[in-house]
C-alpha positions in Angstrom: -26.6 -6.8 -1.5 -24.9 -5.3 1.5 -27.1 -7.0 4.0 -25.2 -8.7 6.8 -21.9 -7.1 6.0 -20.0 -5.1 8.5 -17.5 -2.3 8.2 -14.1 -3.3 7.0 -15.3 -6.4 5.1 -14.1 -6.9 1.4 -16.8 -7.2 -1.1 -16.4 -8.5 -4.7 -18.8 -7.4 -7.1 -17.7 -9.6 -10.0 -16.0 -12.9 -10.2 -12.5 -11.9 -11.3 -9.1 -13.5 -10.7 -6.9 -11.5 -8.4 -3.6 -11.2 -9.9 -0.9 -11.0 -7.2 -3.7 -10.9 -4.6 -4.6 -7.2 -5.4 -8.1 -5.8 -5.6 -9.7 -5.4 -9.0 -11.4 -2.2 -9.8 -14.7 -3.8 -9.3 -13.6 -4.7 -5.7 -13.6 -2.4 -2.5 -13.6 -2.6 1.1 -16.9 -1.4 2.9 -15.4 1.1 5.3 -18.6 3.1 6.6 -22.3 2.6 6.8 -24.3 5.4 8.5 -27.3 7.7 8.5 -27.6 11.5 7.8 -29.2 13.2 10.9 -30.9 16.6 11.0 -27.9 18.1 13.0 -25.7 17.3 9.9 -27.5 19.5 7.8 -27.0 23.2 7.2 -29.2 26.2 6.6 -29.7 25.0 3.0 -31.1 21.8 4.3 -28.5 19.4 3.0 -25.6 17.7 4.8 -22.7 20.2 5.5 -19.4 19.7 4.1 -17.7 19.2 7.6 -19.9 15.9 7.8 -18.7 14.7 4.7 -15.0 15.0 5.7 -15.9 13.4 9.2 -17.5 10.2 7.5 -14.6 9.9 5.1 -12.1 10.2 8.2 -14.2 7.4 9.9 -13.8 5.3 6.7 -10.1 6.0 6.5 -9.5 4.4 10.0 -11.5 1.5 9.0 -9.3 1.1 5.7 -6.1 1.6 7.9 -7.2 -1.2 10.2 -8.0 -3.5 7.3 -4.5 -2.7 6.1 -3.1 -3.7 9.5 -2.6 0.0 10.7 -4.5 -0.5 13.8 -4.6 2.0 16.8 -2.6 -0.8 19.0 0.1 -0.8 16.4 0.2 3.1 16.3 0.3 3.4 20.2 2.8 0.5 20.7 5.2 1.6 17.9 4.7 5.3 18.5 3.7 5.8 15.1 1.0 8.0 13.4 -0.5 8.7 10.1 -1.0 12.1 8.9 -2.9 13.4 5.9 -0.8 15.6 3.4 -3.2 15.8 0.7 -7.0 15.5 0.6 -9.3 16.2 -2.3 -13.3 16.1 -2.3 -15.6 15.9 -5.2 -19.2 16.5 -4.4 -21.7 15.0 -6.8 -25.1 14.9 -5.2 -26.7 16.4 -2.2 -27.5 14.4 1.0 -30.5 15.2 3.3 -31.6 14.1 6.9 -32.8 10.5 6.9 -30.5 9.4 4.0 -28.7 6.0 4.4 -25.1 6.1 3.2 -22.1 3.9 2.8 -18.5 4.3 1.7 -16.3 2.0 -0.2 -12.6 2.5 -0.1 -9.3 1.1 -1.8 -5.6 1.9 -1.5 -4.5 3.1 -5.0 -0.8 3.5 -4.2 1.6 2.2 -1.6 4.8 4.1 -1.2 7.7 3.5 1.0 6.1 5.7 3.9 2.9 6.9 2.3 -0.5 5.5 1.2 -2.8 7.1 -1.4 -6.3 6.0 -1.2 -9.9 6.8 -2.3 -13.3 6.7 -0.7 -16.6 6.7 -2.6 -19.9 7.6 -0.9 -23.2 6.6 -2.0 -26.9 7.1 -1.1 -27.8 3.4 -0.4 -31.5 3.7 -1.2 -30.8 4.8 -4.8 -27.1 3.7 -5.3 -26.3 7.4 -6.3 -22.8 8.3 -6.1 -22.7 11.5 -4.1 -19.0 12.1 -3.2 -15.4 11.0 -3.8 -12.5 11.6 -1.6 -8.8 10.9 -2.4 -6.2 11.2 0.3 -2.5 10.7 0.8 -1.3 9.7 4.3 2.2 9.6 5.5 3.3 7.0 8.1 5.5 9.0 10.8 7.5 8.5 13.9 5.4 10.3 16.5 8.5 10.8 18.7 10.9 12.3 15.9 7.8 13.9 14.2 9.1 12.9 10.8 8.1 10.2 8.1 9.4 6.8 8.4 9.1 3.7 6.2 6.0 1.2 6.7 7.2 -2.0 8.2 7.4 -4.8 5.8 4.6 -6.8 7.7 2.1 -3.7 7.2 3.2 -3.4 3.5 2.3 -7.2 2.9 -1.2 -6.6 4.7 -1.8 -3.4 2.9 -0.9 -4.9 -0.6 -3.9 -7.1 -0.3 -6.3 -4.1 -0.5 -4.5 -2.2 -3.3 -6.5 -1.6 -6.4 -5.1 -3.6 -9.2 -6.1 -0.8 -11.6 -5.8 2.8 -10.1 -6.3 4.4 -13.4 -10.0 5.5 -12.8 -8.5 7.9 -10.1 -5.8 9.4 -12.2 -8.0 12.3 -13.5 -9.8 14.8 -11.2 -12.5 14.6 -10.4 -12.4 10.9 -11.0 -15.5 8.8 -12.6 -17.2 6.6 -10.1 -15.3 3.3 -10.1 -17.1 1.2 -7.4 -20.5 -0.1 -7.9 -23.0 -1.8 -5.6 
């Protein structure tokens, strides 16, 4: 099902109307595809937690770019995004050679903040192996304080806000994305 897709492409898993142009729970943005290499594994033989965080971080920047928060915007406007809350739920182990993907969605768009979720799966089996939920704050990098997201970014980001964020209200959340 994912053949021919590139990072950052939106995938729809069911034919559903999009009220207000927002993502349905069964939609997501593919933000990462990769492989677990032997050097990602620890003495117990599975992927070490630091690599989960790193792969989720790469997915974050793909999600931000899909929302219009690009490196060129951040540099030109002297803005940044900082993580103020990050939660991880490990559900399965990954081993060297596993091919994985991450699907993501924005679940809350505040004045100067974005709350979003990533789900990682083992592609060969479709097994949900980890979920990460984060809150990022938009900052002025000169003043070193939060500042509102510009309206043009809010319009762009709204297009990838999940219509139903309820699956992620409890922790750890159940799997919400499939495919």
